[in-house]
LOKEFI-199453 format. One record per residue: residue in one letter; x, y, z of N, C-alpha, C in turn. Coordinates in steps of 0.02 Angstrom, whole numbers, plus 32768, in hexadecimal, padded with zeros to 4 digits. Layout:
N
AXYZXYZXYZ
...
***
This chain:
97
M803F7D177D2D806C7CF37D5880497CB17D6B
D806D7C787D65804C7C397D76804C7C2F7DC2
Q80227C027DD980197BF77E2180587BDE7E43
A80837BB97E2080C17BA07E3E80EF7BD87E53
N80EF7C0F7E2E811A7C487E3E80F87C7C7E6B
N80B87C767E7580927CA77E9C808F7C907EE4
K80B37CB37F1080B67CA17F5780897CCD7F81
R805B7CF07F62802F7D1D7F867FFC7CF67FAF
R7FEA7D127FE87FB87CF280137F717CFD7FFA
H7F657D357FD97F227D477FC37F207D597F79
L7EE87D4D7F5B7EDD7D5D7F147EDF7DA97F0B
R7F047DC07ED87F067E077EC77ECE7E167E95
L7EAD7E4E7EA07E787E647E737E8A7EA87E55
P7E877EAE7E137E947EF07DF47E607F227E0E
H7E767F5C7E227E477F8E7E3B7E687FD37E38
R7E4780017E197E6080467E147E3980717E45
A7E5D80917E727E3E80BE7EA27E7180F47EB4
N7E59812E7EC57E8381637EDE7E8F81577F28
V7ECE81587F3C7EE181467F807F0F817B7F9C
K7F02818F7FDA7F2F81BD7FFD7F6081938025
L7FA081A1801D7FD4817F80427FF481B28071
I7FFA81A080AF801B81CB80E1805681A480FC
A809281BF80F280D081A0810C80E581C5814A
K80F5819F817E810B81BC81BD8147819581D6
P817981B381F3819181F581E481B881F481A3
P81C78229818481A8826B81918161826B8177
A81398296819180F38299817C80EF82B38134
K80E28285810580DB829680BE8099827780A7
T8075829D807E803682848063803982868017
A801F82517FF8801E824E7FAF7FDC822F7F99
A7FC082487F627F85822A7F447F9D81FD7F0B
L7F8F81BC7F117FA6818B7EE07F6A81647EC6
Q7F7781397E957F42810E7E7B7F5580C57E87
S7F25809E7E9E7F3280577EA87F3180327E65
R7F567FFC7E617F577FD17E267F307F917E35
D7F3A7F767E727F177F3A7E877F177F377ED2
F7EEE7F097EED7EEB7F007F357EDA7EB77F44
S7EE57EA57F837ED27E637F9C7EBD7E6C7FE5
D7EAD7E3480057E9B7E38804C7ED67E508077
S7F137E46805F7F4D7E5780887F737E958073
G7F627EB380397F897EED80257F6F7F107FE7
L7F9A7F3D7FCE7F877F6B7F997FC57F7E7F72
Y7FBF7F857F307FF67F9F7F077FE27FE47EF0
L800E80157EFC8001805B7EEA803180717EB4
K8016808C7E7D803F80A57E47805D80E87E5C
C809D80F07E4E80C0812E7E6080F781387E2C
Q80EF81687E00811F81747DCA815F81967DE3
M815A81BB7E1A819581DE7E3381BB81B07E63
D81FA81BD7E6B822081977E9B820881A97EE1
T820781787F0B81EE81827F4F822781797F81
L8223819C7FB8825581947FEC8242815B801B
L8209813C800F81F481058039822080C8802D
E822E80A5806382568069805F822C802E8076
V82417FF2806382207FB6807C82227FB880C8
G81E97FAB80E781E37FAD813081C57FEE814A
S81C18022812081A480628135815A80588148
L81458078817E80FF8076819280DA80B08172
V809F80A28158807680D48136802D80CA8149
E800480FA81367FBC80F4813C7F9F80FF80F6
V7F6B80D980E57F4A80E180A47EFF80EA80AF
Q7EE1811280847E99811E80877E7F81268040
V7E4B8100802F7E2C81067FED7E0581487FEB
L7E1381717FB97DF281B27FB47DAF81AF7F90
D7DA281787F6C7D6481727F467D29815A7F6F
I7D35814B7FAF7D0081347FDC7CF981678014
E7CBC8180801D7CB181B280517CBE81938096
D7CE381B780C07CF481A181047D17815E8106
A7D41815080D47D66811180D37D96810E810F
L7D9F80D281297DCC80C981617E1480D3814B
V7E3D80EA817A7E8480EF81707EA280AD8186
Q7ECB808F815A7EE8804D81697F3380548170
R7F4E803A81A77F97803981B07FB580018186
A7FF0800F816A80107FDE813E805C7FE58142
R807E7FB3812780C77FB3812480DC7FA980DB
V810D7FD080C481277FC98080814E7F87807C
V813B7F5D804B815D7F1D804381847F188002
R81777F467FD3819C7F477F94819B7F8D7F77
V81D47FA37F5D81DA7FE47F3C81F57FD77EF6
E81D17FEF7EC481E77FEB7E7E81F080327E66
P822E804D7E67823A80937E55821B80A47E11
G81F780DC7E1081D780F37DD2819880CE7DC0
K8185809B7DE6814980737DD7811680757E10
G812C80647E4D80FD80627E848117803F7EC1
I80EA80377EF180FB80157F3080C57FE47F43
A80D97FAF7F6580A97F7F7F7F80A97F867FCB
V806D7F887FE780667F8D8030803D7F528049
E804E7F3C8085802A7F0680A780057F2480E2
F7FC47F1780E67F9D7F31811D7FB57F13815F
L7FB47F3C81947FC87F2581D67F8B7F1181FE
G7F8F7ED9821F7F5B7EC4824C7F697EE08291
A7F3B7ED582BF7F427EEF83037F827ED58323
S7F957E9783167FD17E7A833480117E978316
D800E7EB582DB80487ED282B980547F1A82CE
E80227F3A82EB80277F8182F980597F8E8331
Q80807FC3832980B07FD6835C8093800C8388
P80A1800B83C98087804083F480A4808383E1
Q807B80B783E6809180FB83D480AF811E8410
***
């Protein structure tokens, strides 16, 4: 993709990692594999159709790193049968529980 068509804020880096995704509500957990990541988000490969919609709040955790932090994120793109893109939430984006 050329730079004129790329409106991303951060450079994407190819990276394969096992990632746990937790969708709330309903509380669903899935083990997926990342395709790439950036400072602002992550793309997760998912061959099955997902019930997640754009705007869904999720938590992600890299399973390949011991004691990896759980990161809150929001689904920004769903590609049925391919995967989902999530954007990490900052402190100002977090909603009170």
